[in-house]
N, C-alpha and C positions, 0 to 999 in steps of 0.2 A: 528699455535701459537696464532693467534688472537682469535680463538674460545676457546682455552684453557684459555686464560686470561679472556675472557668474562664469561665463566663458573665459573672460580674461583671468579670473582667479585660478581657474583650472589650468590655463596655459602657464601661469606663473608657477603653479604647483608642479606641473610636469617638467618645467624648465629647471626647477630646483632639484628634483629627483635626478634628472639627467646630469646636472652639474656634479652632484654628489657621486654618481656612478663614474663619471669621467675622472674625477679627482681620485677615486678609489683605484680605478684602473691605472692611472698615472703613477700612483704610489706603488702599486704592485709591480708595474713594469720597471719603475726606477730601481726598485730593490733587486728584481731578477736580472736586470740588464747592467748591473754595476760593473761587470767584467767586459761588456761590449765596448769596442773602440772602432773608430772609423779607419779602415785599412784600404779604402778604395783607391787612394793615391800611392799606396806602397807597391813597388814593382817587385814581382817574384815570379819565377818560372820553374816548372817541374820538367826535368829531363829524364826520360826513361831509357834504360838499356835493356832490351827484352831478351835476357838470357833464357827465359822460359821458352820463347819461340825458337831461338837459335839452337838450343839443345834438344828440346822435346820434339821439334819438327825436322830435325836433321835427317837427311837421306843417306848419309854415309859417315863413317868414322872420321874421314878427312875433314868434313865440315865442322865437326865438334873440335878436333885438334886445332883447326884454324881459328875458331872462336876463342878457345882457351889461350892460345898464344897471343892474341890481340887484347886479351883481358886477364892478364896474369894476376893482378891484385885481387880481382873478383874471385878467381879460381882459388887463391890462397885463403881468402876469408869465407866466401860463400860455399865453395866446394871442398874446402879443407884438403887441398891436393897433397899437402905435405904429410898427411897422415897415411897415405897409401905407399906401400913399398915401391910401387912403380906407377907412373902416370898412365901406363897402358891398362892397368887394372881398373883405374877410375874410368878410363875411356870406354872399356868394355861394359862397365856398369851403366854408364850414361847412354851408350848406344842401345843397350838392352831395354832401358827405360823408354827410349824414344820409339821403340817398336811395340810397346805394350798397349793393350786396350785400356788399361788404367789411365794412361796419359790422355787418350782421346776423351774419356769421360771428364777428367779434370779440366782439360782445355776448354771443353764445351761449357762447363760451369763457370770458369773464369770469365769467358766472354759474356755469359749471361748476367753475371753479377757485377763485374767490374767494367764491362764494355769491351767491344772488340779492340779498341785502341786505348783501353784503360781510362776512358774519359771520366768515369766516376771517381777513380782514384786521383786523377789529375785535379779535379775540382776540389776535393777535400784536402789534398796536400798543398795545393796553391794557397788555400786559406790558412793552413798551418804555417807555411813559410812566410806569408804576408804578416801574420801576427808575430812571428819570431823576429822578423826584421823591424817591425814597429817598436818592439822593446829592445832589440839588440841590432842596431843599424849595420854593424859590421858582419853580421851573419851571412855566410855563403851557403847557398842551397846545395845539398849533396846530390850527386847523381843517383837515381834510384834504379838499381839492378833488380829486376823481377825474375823470380825463378819458381819452379815447382819443387818444394822441399821434400815431398814424400812424407810429410808430417813428422819429420825428424826433430826431436826436442832441441831447442836452441837455434833452429834454422828458421824460426818464424820471422825474426827481425834482427839484423846485425848492423850496427852503425860503426863505420870506420871514420877516418879523418875527413875524407872528401866524398864518400859515397855510402849508401846504405843498401843492404840486401833484404828484399822482402819476399817471404814465402807466400805467394798468392793463395795457395791452397789452405793456409791457416785462416785466411780472412774471407771465407765464403759465407759464414754464418751457418748455424745449425740447420736451417731450413733447406739450404742448397748444397751443403757439403755432403758428398756421397761417402766419404770416409772420415776418419778422425784418428788422432794419435792413440797409442795404447793408453788405457786408463791408468796403468801403473806409472806412465810417464807424465801424463797430463790428466789429473782427476777432473771429474765432471764440473765441480764448482770453479775450476780454473778454465776449463774448456769453453764454458759459456761466455767468457770474456772476449773470445775471439769472434769478431763480426766485422763486416765492411766498415762500419762507422768507428770502430775502435782502432783502426790502423793508424790514423794521425795521432790518436791519444798515446798509443804504445811508442810511436816514433818520438813524440814530444817527451816522454819519460826518459828515453835514451839521450835526447838532445840536452836535457837538463844537466847531464853530467859534464857537458862542455862549459857550462856557466856556473855551476854550483861549486862553492868552496866550503871546506869544513876544517875542523881541527882534528888531525889524525891522532893526537895525543889524548883526546877526550874519548874515553871508552864507555861512558855512561849510557844507560838506556835513553836518557833524555837527549843526548847528542844524536843518537840514531833516530829518535822520534822527530826531532827538529829537522834533521836532514830529509826525512821522508815528508815532513810537513811542507818544506820548501819545494820539494819536487812536485807534490800534489797541487800546491798553490800555483806553481809555474804551469802545470798542465791545465789547470782551470783557466788561467789567463789566455793560454794559446788555443784553447778549445771551448770558447764561450757558449756554443750551442749545445754542448753535451750536459746532461743532468749530473749533479754531484754524485749520485749513486754510481753512474757509469765511470766517472773519473776515479772513484775509489775502487771500482771492481766489485761492488755489492749489487745484489738484487734490490728491487724497490722495497721489498719486505724487510731485507736486512738493514737497509738505510733507515727505514721507518723505526725499526727496533732500536738501533744504536742511537738514533737521534732522540728517541723518547727516553733513553736510559743514560743520558749524559751525566747526571748526578751520580748514578750508580757506578759508572766507569771511573769518573773522577775520584769518587770516594774510595774505590778499591785501590787505585794507584797511590793515593795519599796514605791510606791506612797501612798498606804493605810497604810503604817507603820505597817505591820502585824507581822513581825518577833518577836517582843517583846510583842505582845498582849497576855493577859492571860485569855481572856474570853472563856468560854465553847462553846459559839455559833460559834466563829471563828474556833475552832478546829473541830467542827462538819462539818462546811461548807467546810473546805479545807483538812481535814484528813479523815473524816467519809465516809462511803460507800454511793455513789450516782451515777447515770448513767452519769451525767455530772456536771461541775462546772458552774452554771448559772451566778455567779458573774463575771466571765471572758468571757465565751462564751459557747453556746450550743455545740460547737465542741471541747471544752476543757473537757477531761474526768474527772471523779471524782478522789478524793484522790490526787489531783495535788500537795498538800503540801508534801505528802510522796515522790512523784516523784522528787520534787525540793530538798528535803532532800537528796535523793540518788545522785542527781547531785552534791550537795555540798560535800558530803562524798567522792565521786569518785574523785572530784577535789583535795580534801585534800590528798588523798592517792597518787595521781600522783605527788603532790608536796613533799610528804614525803615517797619516795619509800622504805626506810628502816624500816618503821613502819609495824609490822606484823599484821595479822588479829586479833590475840589474843590481841595485844596491843590496836588496834582500838576498839575492843569490850569492853575493860576495861576503856576506856576514859569516863569521866563523865562531862567534861566541854564542853557543846554544843557551847557556844559562842567562845571558843578557836578554835574548829574545823571550825566553820563558818568563823572567821576572818582569820585564817591561810590558809584556802582553797583558798582565794582570788578569789572565784568563780565569774565569769561573763559569761553570755550566749555567745556562739560563733556561 
């Protein structure tokens, strides 16, 4: 009988430990899954227009001309045809590219990373579009024109009213990309942000401009910070599987450093009275691209003002749980969001 009681007590002890572990895991998952929503019933479709195939695998100039004539708006935005003195100059450049060994290598890598039918991109963009429709039911999916950009700055991703242009060579990832843009155009700390998994993130950043409103009369640093905060919060909602560091464009180490230095960053902004500064120089120093924010520390990553704006917007949304993402994006009073967030570093 004693052995039976002992066994039973051990069983209860193990059950109690298991229960504690399950509750702990539930608590952790509840916190980390706060941005997850069920989009299984949301209908969304990705439609590709393979400009990369039509142009880089063309066998003649006539094939390229025919494609351009059928896709004039793409040629205007994606190929910037209006910048050429003559469309025949562009035609010769495109045909020359289609005959180069460079293109064969790139096309091989595109198929290897993104799939021969872009099935990997299809999956990630379908998720993005479903999440966008979940929060904004009237959203219409843009047609995705895919192209080989030649690593030309500004051609990585272009969003128009009803279509988007994606430079597939930008999103191969460092491991698979045989080439890269000139370091003068895209520094290494920016180049590392381009990977297959960041394509939907970068597209969501551009999509945010379709929904975000602001006050053009407010020239303060705070207004720019809150605008960025809304954009990053928007991207977090539409890309729930991505880590916060990736959303922000930081390395894991940079995210760790800035998260551990919240009080230092906040204290610096308060001490220097930066929030209502309207100077262009201040916006460049704290919002603009740079490897680190030297004003604060060499371990403080760049764009720390945008990061702090995200912190404030997140705090605001936690205090106002009934505010929808749509309502947040339509808010134009940065000071109201700032004050009602009651943000303080924790």
